[in-house]
C-alpha positions as CSV (number, residue, x, y, z in Angstrom):
1,M,76.2,120.2,102.3
2,A,78.0,117.9,104.8
3,K,75.0,117.8,107.2
4,K,72.6,117.2,104.1
5,S,74.9,114.5,103.1
6,T,75.5,113.0,106.7
7,S,71.6,113.1,107.2
8,H,70.8,111.4,103.8
9,L,73.6,108.9,104.2
10,Y,72.4,107.8,107.5
11,S,68.6,107.9,106.9
12,H,69.1,105.8,103.6
13,Y,72.5,103.7,103.4
14,I,73.6,103.6,107.3
15,S,70.2,102.7,108.5
16,W,69.7,100.0,105.9
17,Y,73.1,98.8,106.7
18,N,72.4,98.5,110.6
19,K,69.0,96.8,110.0
20,I,69.8,94.2,107.2
21,I,73.5,93.6,106.9
22,L,74.8,94.3,110.8
23,P,72.6,91.3,112.1
24,L,74.1,88.9,109.5
25,V,77.8,90.2,110.3
26,T,77.1,89.5,114.0
27,I,76.0,85.9,113.0
28,N,78.9,85.2,110.5
29,D,81.3,86.4,113.2
30,A,79.9,83.8,115.7
31,K,80.1,81.1,113.1
32,L,83.7,81.9,112.2
33,V,84.7,82.0,116.1
34,N,82.9,78.5,116.6
35,L,84.6,77.1,113.3
36,I,88.1,78.1,114.4
37,N,87.7,76.9,117.9
38,N,86.1,73.4,116.9
39,P,88.6,70.8,117.9
40,T,87.3,68.4,115.4
41,L,88.2,70.6,112.5
42,S,91.5,69.5,110.7
43,D,94.5,72.2,110.2
44,L,93.3,72.3,106.6
45,D,89.7,73.0,107.3
46,K,90.8,75.9,109.9
47,A,93.0,77.3,106.9
48,K,90.0,77.4,104.7
49,V,87.9,79.1,107.4
50,L,90.6,81.9,107.4
51,L,91.1,81.9,103.6
52,L,87.3,81.6,102.3
53,G,85.2,82.4,105.6
54,D,83.8,78.8,105.7
55,I,84.9,75.2,105.1
56,T,83.4,75.3,101.8
57,W,82.7,77.8,99.0
58,Y,79.5,79.6,99.7
59,P,77.5,82.4,97.7
60,G,79.2,85.8,98.0
61,C,82.6,84.4,98.8
62,H,85.0,87.2,97.7
63,Q,87.6,84.3,96.9
64,W,85.5,82.8,94.6
65,Y,88.3,83.2,91.9
66,L,90.6,80.8,93.6
67,K,88.6,77.9,92.2
68,M,90.2,78.9,89.0
69,Y,93.6,78.4,90.4
70,P,93.7,75.4,92.6
71,T,97.4,75.2,92.8
72,L,97.5,78.8,94.0
73,M,94.9,78.1,96.6
74,R,96.6,75.0,97.8
75,E,99.8,77.2,98.1
76,L,97.8,79.8,100.4
77,L,96.3,77.1,102.4
78,D,99.6,75.4,102.9
79,D,101.2,78.8,104.1
80,I,98.1,79.3,106.6
81,V,98.6,75.8,108.2
82,G,102.2,76.2,108.2
83,K,102.0,79.4,110.1
84,R,98.9,77.8,112.2
85,L,97.5,81.3,112.2
86,W,94.4,80.2,114.3
87,V,96.7,79.7,117.2
88,S,99.7,82.1,116.5
89,S,100.2,84.9,119.1
90,L,98.9,88.2,117.8
91,H,100.4,90.2,120.9
92,S,103.5,91.4,118.8
93,Y,101.0,93.3,116.5
94,S,100.1,96.8,117.7
95,S,97.3,97.6,115.2
96,F,95.4,96.2,112.3
97,E,97.8,97.9,110.0
98,D,100.6,95.9,111.4
99,L,98.8,92.6,111.0
100,Y,97.5,93.6,107.4
101,R,101.1,94.4,106.3
102,D,102.6,91.1,107.8
103,I,100.1,89.1,105.9
104,D,100.5,91.0,102.7
105,S,104.2,90.4,103.0
106,W,103.7,86.4,102.7
107,M,100.3,86.0,101.0
108,K,100.6,88.6,98.0
109,R,101.4,87.1,94.7
110,K,100.0,87.0,91.4
111,Y,96.1,86.6,91.4
112,V,96.1,87.4,95.1
113,G,94.9,91.1,95.7
114,Q,94.2,93.6,98.5
115,T,90.5,92.0,99.2
116,T,92.0,88.4,100.1
117,I,94.8,90.0,102.2
118,Y,92.2,92.3,103.9
119,D,89.7,89.3,104.3
120,A,92.3,86.9,105.8
121,A,93.4,89.5,108.4
122,I,90.0,90.7,109.5
123,R,89.0,87.0,110.0
124,L,92.0,86.4,111.9
125,V,91.1,89.2,114.1
126,I,87.5,88.0,114.5
127,A,88.4,84.5,115.0
128,R,90.8,85.3,117.9
129,K,88.6,87.9,119.3
130,E,91.4,90.3,119.1
131,T,89.1,93.4,119.2
132,R,92.1,95.7,119.9
133,L,93.3,94.9,116.3
134,M,90.1,96.0,114.6
135,P,90.7,98.5,112.0
136,K,90.4,101.9,113.7
137,D,92.2,104.6,111.8
138,Y,91.6,103.4,108.1
139,V,88.9,102.1,105.8
140,Y,90.0,99.7,103.3
141,V,88.7,100.2,100.0
142,H,89.4,97.8,97.2
143,A,87.4,96.2,94.5
144,K,83.6,96.5,95.2
145,P,84.2,99.0,97.9
146,I,85.9,101.3,95.5
147,N,82.7,101.0,93.2
148,G,80.7,102.0,96.3
149,Y,82.7,104.8,97.1
150,I,82.6,106.1,93.7
151,D,78.8,105.9,93.7
152,L,78.6,107.9,96.8
153,L,81.1,110.6,95.8
154,S,79.2,111.0,92.5
155,R,76.0,111.5,94.3
156,G,77.5,114.2,96.8
157,L,77.0,112.1,99.7
158,I,80.6,111.9,100.7
159,S,83.2,114.8,99.9
160,Y,86.6,113.5,100.2
161,K,88.3,112.4,97.0
162,P,91.4,110.6,97.2
163,S,94.2,111.0,94.6
164,G,94.3,107.7,93.1
165,W,92.8,104.8,94.8
166,P,94.7,103.8,97.6
167,S,93.9,100.8,99.6
168,Q,93.3,102.9,102.7
169,I,91.4,106.1,103.5
170,R,91.8,107.7,106.8
171,I,88.4,107.4,108.7
172,S,89.1,111.1,109.9
173,D,88.3,111.9,106.1
174,L,85.0,110.5,106.2
175,P,82.8,112.4,108.8
176,E,79.7,111.6,106.7
177,F,79.8,107.9,108.3
178,G,79.4,109.4,111.7
179,K,80.8,106.9,114.5
180,M,80.4,103.9,112.1
181,E,83.4,101.5,112.6
182,S,85.9,101.2,109.8
183,R,84.9,97.5,109.3
184,H,81.4,98.5,108.8
185,I,82.0,101.2,106.5
186,E,84.0,98.8,104.3
187,N,81.0,96.3,104.4
188,L,78.6,99.1,103.7
189,L,80.7,100.2,100.6
190,C,80.9,96.9,99.4
191,E,77.1,96.2,99.5
192,I,76.7,99.5,97.8
193,G,79.4,98.5,95.1
194,K,77.6,95.2,94.5
195,G,74.5,96.9,93.8
196,H,72.5,95.6,97.1
197,I,71.4,98.9,97.8
């Protein structure tokens, strides 16, 4: 069953991701690096890049709900500006999990969920080109990725069923994704959860 699942998962979902989504991810990564390193951007704009993925809202922005909570959004932006995350040293972090926990400790509050924390952490890693801090051991599942995971599970395309829904699943429990990196598995699950495939 696992070979059949892996084969179908690859031929249908993973190949679609590699062909359609991965080139867009590469373009967005380069854009993020350019924005963070742009000397003409204000500190507030750089904070927006880390929180929203861009200086302004864009279609598909995961943090769209912050529009409804402008005071909360301003608090988050002020925290990011105060910490100057785009220039702060990341040398003290030994893994993505360390960085994630640190950002979670000061960012999480009412209406700020795991998706926002994960997105800020991954954007910071990309913007700073700290490839050693890319998620390696866990896939982060929250919001739409959970929906995508449940969909694949119900189709018998993956076999690991977590108890409850932790925000992290060990990548070693997901052999069906082959050598796909954690971040890309999360992206693929998100696309499936949104109904894009």
